[in-house]
A tleap script that builds the chain and sets N, CA, C and O, in Angstrom:
source leaprc.protein.ff14SB
mol = sequence {
  NMET TYR VAL LYS GLY ASN ILE ILE ALA GLY
  GLU PHE ASP SER THR ILE ASN GLU PHE SER
  LEU GLN LYS VAL LYS ASN LEU GLY THR GLU
  SER VAL LEU ASN GLU ASP GLN LEU ASN ASN
  ILE TYR ASP TYR LEU LYS LYS HIE GLN GLN
  GLU GLU ASP GLY GLN ILE ILE THR LEU TYR
  ASP GLN MET LEU VAL ARG LEU SER GLN ASN
  GLU VAL ASN GLN LEU ILE VAL ASP LEU GLU
  LYS VAL ILE SER LEU TYR CHIE
}
set mol.1.N position { -14.721 -5.639 3.857 }
set mol.1.CA position { -14.957 -4.925 2.549 }
set mol.1.C position { -13.682 -4.862 1.862 }
set mol.1.O position { -12.591 -4.670 2.397 }
set mol.2.N position { -13.923 -5.047 0.590 }
set mol.2.CA position { -12.851 -4.932 -0.103 }
set mol.2.C position { -12.439 -3.697 -0.966 }
set mol.2.O position { -13.212 -3.174 -1.769 }
set mol.3.N position { -11.185 -3.277 -0.743 }
set mol.3.CA position { -10.826 -2.375 -1.015 }
set mol.3.C position { -9.640 -2.141 -2.671 }
set mol.3.O position { -8.461 -2.486 -2.582 }
set mol.4.N position { -10.155 -1.585 -3.931 }
set mol.4.CA position { -9.220 -2.025 -5.246 }
set mol.4.C position { -9.503 -0.703 -5.596 }
set mol.4.O position { -10.598 -0.213 -5.870 }
set mol.5.N position { -7.508 0.251 -5.528 }
set mol.5.CA position { -6.855 1.028 -5.935 }
set mol.5.C position { -6.250 0.761 -7.065 }
set mol.5.O position { -6.202 -0.212 -7.819 }
set mol.6.N position { -5.878 1.622 -7.043 }
set mol.6.CA position { -4.689 1.944 -8.280 }
set mol.6.C position { -3.519 1.048 -8.333 }
set mol.6.O position { -3.211 0.349 -9.299 }
set mol.7.N position { -3.046 1.110 -7.482 }
set mol.7.CA position { -1.867 -0.103 -7.417 }
set mol.7.C position { -2.152 -1.248 -6.905 }
set mol.7.O position { -2.018 -2.359 -7.418 }
set mol.8.N position { -2.721 -0.845 -5.439 }
set mol.8.CA position { -3.136 -2.218 -4.179 }
set mol.8.C position { -4.974 -2.664 -3.804 }
set mol.8.O position { -5.989 -2.037 -3.502 }
set mol.9.N position { -4.762 -3.477 -3.942 }
set mol.9.CA position { -6.298 -4.086 -3.605 }
set mol.9.C position { -5.931 -5.035 -2.078 }
set mol.9.O position { -4.939 -5.580 -1.594 }
set mol.10.N position { -7.155 -4.870 -1.764 }
set mol.10.CA position { -7.236 -6.663 -0.340 }
set mol.10.C position { -8.356 -6.193 0.009 }
set mol.10.O position { -9.293 -5.750 -0.655 }
set mol.11.N position { -8.167 -6.340 1.299 }
set mol.11.CA position { -10.000 -6.464 2.141 }
set mol.11.C position { -9.534 -6.366 4.002 }
set mol.11.O position { -8.925 -7.113 4.767 }
set mol.12.N position { -10.131 -5.183 4.113 }
set mol.12.CA position { -10.073 -4.454 5.112 }
set mol.12.C position { -11.251 -5.121 5.663 }
set mol.12.O position { -12.386 -5.265 5.211 }
set mol.13.N position { -10.537 -5.603 7.072 }
set mol.13.CA position { -11.429 -6.320 8.330 }
set mol.13.C position { -11.518 -5.461 8.945 }
set mol.13.O position { -10.502 -5.108 9.545 }
set mol.14.N position { -12.889 -4.608 9.133 }
set mol.14.CA position { -13.413 -3.941 10.455 }
set mol.14.C position { -13.223 -4.007 11.814 }
set mol.14.O position { -12.898 -3.169 12.655 }
set mol.15.N position { -13.595 -5.611 11.869 }
set mol.15.CA position { -13.941 -6.325 12.992 }
set mol.15.C position { -12.189 -6.379 14.105 }
set mol.15.O position { -12.022 -6.016 15.269 }
set mol.16.N position { -11.383 -6.858 13.307 }
set mol.16.CA position { -9.852 -6.513 14.217 }
set mol.16.C position { -8.888 -5.279 13.274 }
set mol.16.O position { -7.670 -5.252 13.101 }
set mol.17.N position { -10.024 -4.256 12.738 }
set mol.17.CA position { -9.388 -3.168 12.449 }
set mol.17.C position { -7.385 -3.969 11.802 }
set mol.17.O position { -6.286 -4.160 12.322 }
set mol.18.N position { -8.085 -4.166 10.346 }
set mol.18.CA position { -6.816 -4.970 9.400 }
set mol.18.C position { -7.145 -4.793 8.334 }
set mol.18.O position { -8.334 -4.792 8.013 }
set mol.19.N position { -5.773 -4.516 7.165 }
set mol.19.CA position { -6.196 -4.793 5.969 }
set mol.19.C position { -5.237 -5.829 5.529 }
set mol.19.O position { -4.114 -5.457 5.868 }
set mol.20.N position { -5.204 -6.690 5.069 }
set mol.20.CA position { -4.861 -7.676 3.994 }
set mol.20.C position { -4.948 -7.471 2.749 }
set mol.20.O position { -5.900 -7.578 1.976 }
set mol.21.N position { -3.203 -6.973 2.511 }
set mol.21.CA position { -2.950 -7.091 0.842 }
set mol.21.C position { -3.043 -7.850 0.397 }
set mol.21.O position { -2.791 -8.876 1.029 }
set mol.22.N position { -3.499 -7.980 -1.105 }
set mol.22.CA position { -3.730 -9.069 -1.849 }
set mol.22.C position { -3.010 -8.802 -3.146 }
set mol.22.O position { -2.214 -9.653 -3.542 }
set mol.23.N position { -3.211 -7.703 -3.847 }
set mol.23.CA position { -2.477 -7.866 -4.590 }
set mol.23.C position { -1.981 -5.629 -4.682 }
set mol.23.O position { -2.499 -4.554 -4.381 }
set mol.24.N position { -0.562 -6.232 -5.363 }
set mol.24.CA position { 0.233 -4.686 -6.079 }
set mol.24.C position { 0.568 -5.019 -7.186 }
set mol.24.O position { 0.887 -6.126 -7.619 }
set mol.25.N position { 0.490 -3.921 -7.729 }
set mol.25.CA position { 0.003 -3.877 -8.930 }
set mol.25.C position { -0.291 -4.721 -9.888 }
set mol.25.O position { -1.496 -4.651 -10.131 }
set mol.26.N position { 0.202 -5.418 -10.486 }
set mol.26.CA position { -0.411 -7.250 -11.053 }
set mol.26.C position { -0.194 -7.873 -10.301 }
set mol.26.O position { -1.198 -8.585 -10.292 }
set mol.27.N position { 0.528 -8.277 -9.418 }
set mol.27.CA position { 1.138 -9.148 -8.648 }
set mol.27.C position { 0.357 -9.801 -7.426 }
set mol.27.O position { -0.103 -8.974 -6.640 }
set mol.28.N position { 0.136 -11.083 -7.140 }
set mol.28.CA position { -0.786 -11.395 -5.999 }
set mol.28.C position { 0.184 -11.477 -4.488 }
set mol.28.O position { 1.343 -11.883 -4.408 }
set mol.29.N position { -0.544 -11.046 -3.545 }
set mol.29.CA position { 0.847 -11.075 -2.505 }
set mol.29.C position { -0.675 -11.251 -1.285 }
set mol.29.O position { -1.886 -11.230 -1.507 }
set mol.30.N position { 0.108 -11.414 -0.036 }
set mol.30.CA position { -0.375 -11.649 1.421 }
set mol.30.C position { 0.026 -11.106 2.179 }
set mol.30.O position { 0.955 -11.705 2.721 }
set mol.31.N position { -0.177 -10.204 2.565 }
set mol.31.CA position { 0.322 -9.457 3.626 }
set mol.31.C position { -0.791 -8.991 4.875 }
set mol.31.O position { -1.945 -8.879 4.460 }
set mol.32.N position { -0.668 -8.815 5.782 }
set mol.32.CA position { -1.909 -8.496 6.908 }
set mol.32.C position { -1.041 -6.911 7.412 }
set mol.32.O position { 0.008 -6.772 8.041 }
set mol.33.N position { -1.857 -6.021 6.912 }
set mol.33.CA position { -1.155 -4.602 7.789 }
set mol.33.C position { -2.087 -3.897 8.838 }
set mol.33.O position { -3.169 -3.336 8.666 }
set mol.34.N position { -1.336 -4.095 9.988 }
set mol.34.CA position { -2.721 -3.309 11.097 }
set mol.34.C position { -1.867 -1.607 10.954 }
set mol.34.O position { -0.702 -1.389 10.620 }
set mol.35.N position { -2.908 -0.650 11.328 }
set mol.35.CA position { -2.778 0.665 11.176 }
set mol.35.C position { -1.519 1.277 11.345 }
set mol.35.O position { -1.070 2.026 10.478 }
set mol.36.N position { -0.689 0.930 12.767 }
set mol.36.CA position { 0.380 1.443 12.912 }
set mol.36.C position { 1.817 0.964 11.658 }
set mol.36.O position { 2.979 1.365 11.735 }
set mol.37.N position { 1.355 0.213 10.807 }
set mol.37.CA position { 2.408 -0.581 9.514 }
set mol.37.C position { 2.273 0.285 8.293 }
set mol.37.O position { 3.189 0.641 7.551 }
set mol.38.N position { 0.730 0.631 8.174 }
set mol.38.CA position { -0.515 1.232 7.082 }
set mol.38.C position { 0.744 2.829 7.095 }
set mol.38.O position { 1.335 3.450 6.211 }
set mol.39.N position { 0.651 2.941 8.652 }
set mol.39.CA position { 0.844 4.487 8.609 }
set mol.39.C position { 2.100 4.937 8.059 }
set mol.39.O position { 2.351 5.958 7.419 }
set mol.40.N position { 3.094 3.665 8.551 }
set mol.40.CA position { 4.480 4.362 8.247 }
set mol.40.C position { 5.171 3.997 7.091 }
set mol.40.O position { 6.352 4.290 6.905 }
set mol.41.N position { 4.252 3.162 6.053 }
set mol.41.CA position { 4.555 3.164 4.786 }
set mol.41.C position { 3.998 4.697 3.997 }
set mol.41.O position { 4.510 5.394 3.120 }
set mol.42.N position { 2.812 4.800 4.721 }
set mol.42.CA position { 1.730 6.167 4.131 }
set mol.42.C position { 3.128 7.490 3.726 }
set mol.42.O position { 3.318 8.101 2.675 }
set mol.43.N position { 4.010 7.555 5.250 }
set mol.43.CA position { 4.423 8.417 6.127 }
set mol.43.C position { 5.827 8.574 5.202 }
set mol.43.O position { 6.345 9.686 5.096 }
set mol.44.N position { 6.453 7.304 4.492 }
set mol.44.CA position { 7.955 6.960 3.949 }
set mol.44.C position { 7.386 7.471 2.354 }
set mol.44.O position { 8.042 8.238 1.650 }
set mol.45.N position { 6.661 7.156 2.134 }
set mol.45.CA position { 6.260 7.980 0.924 }
set mol.45.C position { 6.048 8.765 0.741 }
set mol.45.O position { 6.260 9.151 -0.408 }
set mol.46.N position { 5.465 9.647 1.684 }
set mol.46.CA position { 5.030 10.868 1.506 }
set mol.46.C position { 6.361 11.691 1.606 }
set mol.46.O position { 6.429 12.576 0.753 }
set mol.47.N position { 7.273 11.616 2.326 }
set mol.47.CA position { 8.579 12.185 2.075 }
set mol.47.C position { 9.296 11.519 0.857 }
set mol.47.O position { 9.930 12.415 0.301 }
set mol.48.N position { 9.395 10.837 0.481 }
set mol.48.CA position { 10.092 10.887 -0.891 }
set mol.48.C position { 9.226 11.094 -1.875 }
set mol.48.O position { 9.583 10.836 -3.024 }
set mol.49.N position { 7.736 11.671 -1.579 }
set mol.49.CA position { 7.373 11.754 -3.043 }
set mol.49.C position { 7.543 12.185 -4.613 }
set mol.49.O position { 7.013 11.795 -5.653 }
set mol.50.N position { 8.399 13.041 -4.339 }
set mol.50.CA position { 9.524 14.240 -5.473 }
set mol.50.C position { 10.376 13.429 -5.247 }
set mol.50.O position { 11.205 13.794 -4.413 }
set mol.51.N position { 10.499 12.507 -5.643 }
set mol.51.CA position { 11.965 11.793 -6.002 }
set mol.51.C position { 11.293 10.803 -7.401 }
set mol.51.O position { 10.459 9.908 -7.534 }
set mol.52.N position { 12.375 11.713 -8.426 }
set mol.52.CA position { 11.827 11.000 -10.078 }
set mol.52.C position { 12.312 9.601 -10.307 }
set mol.52.O position { 12.020 9.157 -11.417 }
set mol.53.N position { 13.198 8.551 -9.267 }
set mol.53.CA position { 13.218 8.225 -9.744 }
set mol.53.C position { 12.112 6.969 -9.476 }
set mol.53.O position { 11.860 5.947 -10.115 }
set mol.54.N position { 11.563 7.552 -8.198 }
set mol.54.CA position { 10.226 6.264 -8.051 }
set mol.54.C position { 10.527 5.774 -6.622 }
set mol.54.O position { 10.880 6.527 -5.715 }
set mol.55.N position { 10.340 4.316 -6.492 }
set mol.55.CA position { 10.693 3.784 -5.724 }
set mol.55.C position { 10.330 2.380 -5.605 }
set mol.55.O position { 9.255 1.991 -6.060 }
set mol.56.N position { 11.384 1.355 -4.858 }
set mol.56.CA position { 11.465 -0.105 -5.125 }
set mol.56.C position { 11.006 -0.627 -4.014 }
set mol.56.O position { 11.548 -0.283 -2.963 }
set mol.57.N position { 9.385 -2.023 -3.973 }
set mol.57.CA position { 9.103 -2.273 -2.865 }
set mol.57.C position { 9.145 -3.712 -3.405 }
set mol.57.O position { 9.030 -4.271 -4.496 }
set mol.58.N position { 9.433 -4.152 -1.720 }
set mol.58.CA position { 9.522 -6.056 -2.496 }
set mol.58.C position { 8.004 -6.409 -1.411 }
set mol.58.O position { 7.346 -5.834 -0.544 }
set mol.59.N position { 8.027 -7.898 -2.240 }
set mol.59.CA position { 6.909 -8.859 -1.704 }
set mol.59.C position { 7.946 -10.106 -1.825 }
set mol.59.O position { 8.955 -10.301 -2.503 }
set mol.60.N position { 7.064 -11.037 -0.629 }
set mol.60.CA position { 7.543 -12.007 0.281 }
set mol.60.C position { 9.357 -12.305 0.552 }
set mol.60.O position { 9.950 -13.370 0.728 }
set mol.61.N position { 9.943 -10.700 0.488 }
set mol.61.CA position { 11.401 -10.233 1.092 }
set mol.61.C position { 12.278 -10.493 -0.145 }
set mol.61.O position { 13.473 -10.777 -0.057 }
set mol.62.N position { 11.541 -10.364 -1.412 }
set mol.62.CA position { 12.645 -11.661 -2.288 }
set mol.62.C position { 12.427 -10.675 -3.608 }
set mol.62.O position { 13.346 -9.926 -3.938 }
set mol.63.N position { 11.562 -10.693 -4.122 }
set mol.63.CA position { 10.877 -10.054 -5.154 }
set mol.63.C position { 10.619 -8.369 -5.281 }
set mol.63.O position { 9.752 -7.735 -4.680 }
set mol.64.N position { 11.751 -7.768 -6.355 }
set mol.64.CA position { 11.489 -6.148 -6.017 }
set mol.64.C position { 10.597 -5.704 -7.283 }
set mol.64.O position { 10.718 -6.060 -8.455 }
set mol.65.N position { 9.668 -4.823 -6.705 }
set mol.65.CA position { 8.645 -4.631 -7.631 }
set mol.65.C position { 9.169 -2.807 -7.810 }
set mol.65.O position { 9.497 -2.149 -6.822 }
set mol.66.N position { 9.155 -2.188 -9.324 }
set mol.66.CA position { 9.516 -0.946 -8.872 }
set mol.66.C position { 8.294 -0.060 -9.543 }
set mol.66.O position { 7.548 -0.249 -10.503 }
set mol.67.N position { 8.458 1.056 -8.523 }
set mol.67.CA position { 6.743 2.029 -8.657 }
set mol.67.C position { 8.088 3.499 -9.611 }
set mol.67.O position { 9.276 3.706 -9.364 }
set mol.68.N position { 7.422 3.990 -10.355 }
set mol.68.CA position { 7.565 5.109 -10.719 }
set mol.68.C position { 6.786 6.548 -10.300 }
set mol.68.O position { 5.557 6.482 -10.322 }
set mol.69.N position { 7.278 7.612 -9.989 }
set mol.69.CA position { 6.956 8.737 -9.292 }
set mol.69.C position { 5.602 8.262 -9.352 }
set mol.69.O position { 4.978 8.178 -8.294 }
set mol.70.N position { 4.928 7.862 -10.697 }
set mol.70.CA position { 3.324 8.950 -10.708 }
set mol.70.C position { 2.879 7.354 -9.642 }
set mol.70.O position { 2.307 7.568 -8.573 }
set mol.71.N position { 3.177 5.937 -10.021 }
set mol.71.CA position { 2.404 4.978 -9.181 }
set mol.71.C position { 2.956 4.898 -7.686 }
set mol.71.O position { 2.652 3.987 -6.916 }
set mol.72.N position { 3.721 5.855 -7.395 }
set mol.72.CA position { 4.331 6.492 -5.590 }
set mol.72.C position { 2.632 6.999 -5.357 }
set mol.72.O position { 1.788 6.585 -4.563 }
set mol.73.N position { 2.569 8.018 -6.368 }
set mol.73.CA position { 1.521 8.951 -5.993 }
set mol.73.C position { 0.356 8.413 -5.561 }
set mol.73.O position { -0.197 8.553 -4.470 }
set mol.74.N position { -0.065 7.598 -6.791 }
set mol.74.CA position { -1.074 6.328 -6.836 }
set mol.74.C position { -1.394 5.927 -6.117 }
set mol.74.O position { -2.527 6.031 -5.647 }
set mol.75.N position { -0.308 5.157 -5.656 }
set mol.75.CA position { 0.039 4.170 -4.379 }
set mol.75.C position { -0.168 5.380 -3.005 }
set mol.75.O position { -1.117 5.164 -2.250 }
set mol.76.N position { 0.476 6.268 -2.802 }
set mol.76.CA position { -0.495 7.548 -1.326 }
set mol.76.C position { -1.647 7.702 -1.710 }
set mol.76.O position { -2.191 8.064 -0.667 }
set mol.77.N position { -2.869 7.675 -2.924 }
set mol.77.CA position { -3.841 7.956 -2.679 }
set mol.77.C position { -4.956 6.348 -2.427 }
set mol.77.O position { -6.115 6.165 -2.056 }
set mol.78.N position { -3.944 5.559 -2.819 }
set mol.78.CA position { -4.891 4.133 -2.069 }
set mol.78.C position { -4.710 3.582 -0.855 }
set mol.78.O position { -5.389 2.784 -0.210 }
set mol.79.N position { -2.815 4.597 -0.457 }
set mol.79.CA position { -3.544 4.674 1.354 }
set mol.79.C position { -3.937 5.112 1.659 }
set mol.79.O position { -4.566 4.510 2.528 }
set mol.80.N position { -4.224 6.292 1.630 }
set mol.80.CA position { -5.287 7.602 2.252 }
set mol.80.C position { -6.968 6.765 2.017 }
set mol.80.O position { -7.892 7.437 2.475 }
set mol.81.N position { -7.325 5.599 1.454 }
set mol.81.CA position { -8.327 5.573 0.993 }
set mol.81.C position { -8.555 4.024 2.572 }
set mol.81.O position { -9.561 3.831 3.255 }
set mol.82.N position { -7.410 3.372 2.618 }
set mol.82.CA position { -7.840 2.426 3.737 }
set mol.82.C position { -7.487 3.217 4.636 }
set mol.82.O position { -8.412 3.441 5.417 }
set mol.83.N position { -6.284 3.893 4.942 }
set mol.83.CA position { -6.458 4.479 6.429 }
set mol.83.C position { -7.592 5.316 6.726 }
set mol.83.O position { -7.514 5.753 7.874 }
set mol.84.N position { -8.523 5.660 6.162 }
set mol.84.CA position { -9.730 6.276 6.261 }
set mol.84.C position { -10.167 5.226 6.737 }
set mol.84.O position { -11.106 5.440 7.504 }
set mol.85.N position { -9.900 4.166 6.623 }
set mol.85.CA position { -11.060 3.102 7.325 }
set mol.85.C position { -10.863 2.623 8.405 }
set mol.85.O position { -11.845 2.090 8.921 }
set mol.86.N position { -9.543 2.606 9.194 }
set mol.86.CA position { -9.046 2.369 10.720 }
set mol.86.C position { -9.885 3.330 11.389 }
set mol.86.O position { -10.282 4.412 10.956 }
set mol.87.N position { -10.079 2.840 12.396 }
set mol.87.CA position { -10.796 3.744 13.588 }
set mol.87.C position { -10.790 3.541 14.490 }
set mol.87.O position { -11.355 4.283 15.293 }
savepdb mol mol.pdb
quit
């Protein structure tokens, strides 16, 4: 099932219970996330949701992507959609 949010997009495979992250903002990427990994990202963002400076994430362990506080909030909503698909 293809999932397209405001910040991320990717494919959720319900047979193996994994999310293949394909896009962050407008940047292409390819990362497979299991439920624990996605929950860890979600928990971290929820704890730091009110930080005015936002967050910086990395793609391919080298490309920095800045997320404003508003984008962090949008990403949290996107992650909630994906988390709801895990069984």
